N, C-alpha and C positions, 0 to 999 in steps of 0.2 A: 407600877403604875396606880394611880389612885381614882378609879373610875366614878367614886362616889361624889367627886368634884362636879361632874357633869349632872349627877341627879340633883344635887344642891342648887346648881345653877338653873336647871329647867324647872325646880320647883318654886323658885322665886317668883313672886306675883309680877306679871308684865312682861318677863324676858321672853317667853314662847311667842307671845304677840308681836313682840319687837322683831326677834329673828325671823319668823315667818314672814312678816309683812316686809321686811327688808329683802328677804330672798326673793320675792316676788317682784317688789320695785325694782330690783337690780336688773332683772332679765331684760326689760326693753332698754334700760340705759346703757348696759354693755353690749347689746346689738347695735346701738345707734351708729359707732364709727364705721363698720363694714357696710351698715344700709346707705349712709351717707356717701361712702367712698363709690359704692357701685351705682349709686344714683347719677353722680358726677361723671362716671365713665360711660355709662348705658344711655341714661335718659338725655344727659347734656352733651354726650358725644365728645367728652374731653378725655384727656389722658390721665394716667395715674399720677403724675406731677402735679396736675392742677386738682385732683381729688386729695392728693396730700397738703395742697395749700388751704384747702377747707377743713381738713382735719386738723392741720396745724393751728389755724386760726381758733378752732373748737378747743384745742388743748391749751393754748395760751389763754384764752379767756378763762378757762376752768382753773388754770394755775394762779391767776390774778384773783378770781372770784371767791375761791374757796374760802380763803381765811377771812375774807370780809363778810361772807354770808356767816361763819361761825362767830365772828365778833358781834354781829348784828344779833345772833340768836342769844348771846351772853347778855346784850344789853336789853332787848326788847322782848325775848322770848320766841319760842319755836312757831307759833300760829302765824304771825304776820310775815315773818321770813318765807315761811313754807308757802303761804297764799301768794306772795309775789313771785316766788320761784315757779310755782305750778302755772301761774298765768304766762309769765315769760316762756317757759318750756311749751306751753299749748300753743301760744302764738307762733313760736318758732317752727316747732316740728308738723304742725298743721298747715303751715304755709310754704315750708321749705322746698315742696315738691313742685311749686308754682313759681319759684323764684329764678331769674337768669344768674349764670354764672357771676357776674360782676356784682350782683346784690347778695349771692348765697355767702361770699367770703366774709363781708362785715357781719352779717347776720348769724353766721356760725360763731363768730367771736363773742357777740352779745349773748347768744344761747348758751355758750360756755361760761360766760361771766356770771349769769344767773341761773345755774342748774339747780335741780332738786338735790340738795346735800344728802343724799342716802347714807353715804360713808360716815359723813360727820355726826349726822342724827343718831345712827345706829350705835356707833362707838361711844358718844356721850351719852347716850341713854343706858347702855350696859354700864358704863363707869358709875352712873348715878344709881342705877339698880342693884348693883353688886357689890358685896364688901371687897376690899382689896385682895384678899386672899383668893377670891373666886374669880377674880376679872381675867386671869389667863386663860382659864377654862373657858370662861364666855367669850372671851376675843377669838378663842380657836374655833369654837362653833361657827362663829361670824365668818371666819377665815374659810373655813370648810364650805359655808354656803357659797361664799365668793368663787370657790373653785369649782363648784356645781354649776354656777351662773354662767362662767367663762366656757366650762366644757360642752354647754347645751345651748345657750342662748344664740350666739352667732350662727351655729349650724342650723337651727330652727328659722333663723331670719334668711339665710341664704335658700333654704328649700322653699320658704314663702315667695321670696323674690322670683326664683326660677318658675313657680307654679303660678304667680299672678303677675305682678310687674313691680319694678322698685318704687314707682310712684305711690301705688297703693301700699305696698309694704311701708313706706315712709309716713304716710298718712295714718295707717294702722298704729304704727310705732308711736305717734304723738298721741293717740287716743290711749295706747297703754301707760305712756309716761304720766299724762295728765291724771290717770286712774291711780297711779302709784302715788301721786301727790296727795289726792283726796284719800287715799286709804291710810297714809301717815298722819294726816289731818284728823281723821276719825278716832285712831287710837290714842292720838296725842301723848306719845311717850315722853316721860320725864327727862329733862336734861341735866337737873341738878337734883342733889340729894334730897329725899323727902322724908319727914318724920313718919313713923309707923312700926308696926310689930312690938316688939318688947321694949323694956325700959331702955336698954342699951342702944337698940336702933333707933328709938325716939331721941335720944339725946344726941346721937350721932347725926341725925337727920337735922335736928335744931341746928347744931354746930356747922353742919354744910350749908344752911339757909343763911347764917349769919356770914359765913365765909364767902358766898357766893355775892353778898352784897358789898364786898369790898374788892375794887378793881384795881390790883397795882399796875402801874405802867409797863409798857412792854419791855424797857430795859431791865425792869427788876427780876423778869421771868424768862426772856428770851436770851439766855446766856450762852456761854461756849458749849456746855453741857447739852443744854437742849438742841443746840445748831448742830453739835456731833450726832445725835440721834436722829436727827433731820437728814443728814447727809447719808447714814446708813439706811434711812428708809429709801432715799433716792438710788443708792447703789443695789437696793433689793429688786426694784422694778427695772432698773437698767440692766441688771444680771438676767432677769427672767426674759426681757424683751429681746435681748442680744442672744441669749441661748436659742430663743425661737428663731431668729435668722439664722444661726450658725448650724442648727438641726436641719431646717430647710435647705441650706447651701450644701452641707455634706451629704444629705440624702440624694439631692440632685447629681453630686459628684458620684455616687454609687448607682445611679439610673434606678433609683427607686423611689420615685416621686409619690407613687401610689400608696407607698407605705408611711408616708409622712403622718398621716391620721392616726395610726395605731401607735406610733412613737410618741406623739403628742399625749394620746390617752393615757399610755402607761406613764408619762411624765405627770399629768395631772392627778391620776390616782395615787402616785408617790407622795405629792403634796398633801393630798386629802389624809393619807395614812399618817404622814408627818405631823401635820395639825393635831389630829386625833391623840397621837402618842404624847406630843408637846404638853398638850393641854390638860393632860391626866398626871404629867410628871413634874418634876422641879423646874424652876426658872432658870435659864441660861443667859449668861450676859449678851447681848447683841452684837458685840465686837468680835467674841469668838465664835459666834454662828456667822458672821460675815467673813471671817477668814475662813472658816471650814467650808462655806459656800463656794468662795472663790477658789479655795485651793483644789476641791473637787471637780471644778470645771476644766482644769488644764489636762488631766489624763483623759477626758473623752475625745481629746484631738488625736489619740493614738487607736481610736477604735477602726480595725480594718474592713469591716463590713457594717451592714446596717442593724443586724440582730445583736451585735456586740455593743453598737451605739446605743440600741435601746436599753440595753442593761447598764450601761455606763452612765446614762443620765439619771438613772433612778435615785443615787445618793444626792444629785442635786435637787431633784424634786422633793426629797424628803425634807430639805431644810428650808424650802421656799415659804411654806405656811408659817412655821416656827419663826422665821426671820419677820415676817408681818406682823405677827402676834406680839412678839417681843419688843419691837420698836414702837408700836402702839401702846403697849403697857408702860414702857419707860416714859414715853410723852404725857400719859396721864399721872404716872407717880412723880413726875418731875415740874408738872405745872399746877398752879392753883385752881381751883374749879370755878371761880369767877371768870377765867380766861380759857377754860377748857374747850369751848367751841372754837375759837381762834387758834390755839394751839393745834388741834385735831385738824382744823382746817389747813395751816401749814404743813402738817403731816400729809394730809391728802394732796397738796400742791407738790411736795416732793415727791411722792409715789407718781403723779401726773408727769412731771418734768422727767424723771427717771424712766417712765413708760414711752415718753416721747422722744427720747435722745437715745434710748438704747438699741433701737432697730437700725436707724440711719449710721450711728457711729460704727456698729460691727458690720453694718453692711458695707461701709466704706473699705474696713479692713478685709474683708471678704472679697470684694470687687478687685482690690489692688495687690493681693497676696494669694492665698489658698483658703478653702472653705475651712479647713482644720485649725487655722490660725485664729478664727473666730473666737472659738472656746479658749484658747491661749491669751488673748487679749482680754477677755472677759475676767479670766483668772488674775492675770498680772495686774488690771486696775483694781480688782477688788482687794487683792493682798495689799497693794500699794496705799489705798485708802484705810485699811484695817491698820497699818503700820503707822500712818500719820496720825490716826486717831487713838492709838492705844495709849500714850501719854495721859491724854484726856480721859481716857475709860479709867486708869488707876486712881486719877483725881476724883472722878465722879463717884466710884466705889467708896472713897473715904469720906464722901460728904452725905449727910442725911438726906433722905428722901422728903420732898415738901409736898404735901396733899391739900394743902388749903390756903387760900388767900391770906388768913390770919398768920399762918406760919411765915410765908412770904414776906408780910409785912414786918414780923418781928426780926427777919434777918436784914432789914435794911437800915 
């Protein structure tokens, strides 16, 4: 491991501000689904299927809106898009508590359609602030921040809801989300390369600025290779959410529901460790990580009790953050800077769709067979996708990486 990578990343001007602001901004956004779900169930007295409809509308809106917001940032810059998203988020989250169910579903779709694009902004800014050799470490730091947010934010939100009320929590969430948007507006992170530093960096920044002015058509960069990376990003969150369901189901079969939290905690900690090690190590091709992640899910089905299950999920956790890092890095490496916001938006959509489909799909397997087969289904599906994408992986490895719009234009 080369820990000096992290020192170089954190020493770059602007990086620490971006990482810290995005960490704080993600906390209320990550809490939003569980707060919205409990609001529908407790305040509106609807079932979990109804809450799933609201959450699904929000997820569909987000999957559609994310690349469009990224494209808008590429065309008009960060501030106009962030102002619009912050206003829409404020209107939705501050009024959601007062909407009847029939109005909440379309409102959730609109709220998802124009969210504050923290993921796209953070990754695009890190790509702009860091040289290619340091991006893996930068993306790893951000992935570890995401893990911390997922490990703490929903729990804090649930405690707040139980101590006050879902309505008040929903309103407070809106205030925090608007605050996150304002915070990003204040730091105004760069989303394209800027000249600065020594002569080499200045020349690189000037080249990036020229490249950002050239916008190749989508058909020139959204090719089979980029689509393959998006499929791998989808498979990552599908696996994570599917594993979430499978762990819960198997722990119920062990009659150890009270210990689900510690198992999830160890799993998240393993992902944090994996992200830290990967960021300081060498790059691994995403197809190999996907195959390993899928293969390691299958033996978990053999765990005879809860504590062996806890140990068995550690290897899968170790690969979660590296998989997210390498797919993001691959998207940045394979797309020109002029369309990087749209490309990262598509990557965010792939993650959202995988996140939305992983739970219900593996849930169907668990409900109609045996809880242990959830892990088997995850592994088989992941290995099948890796096998399909392997020929594309060999072709992609043989092709040069395109880092700029100018390079993209030269290939056409």
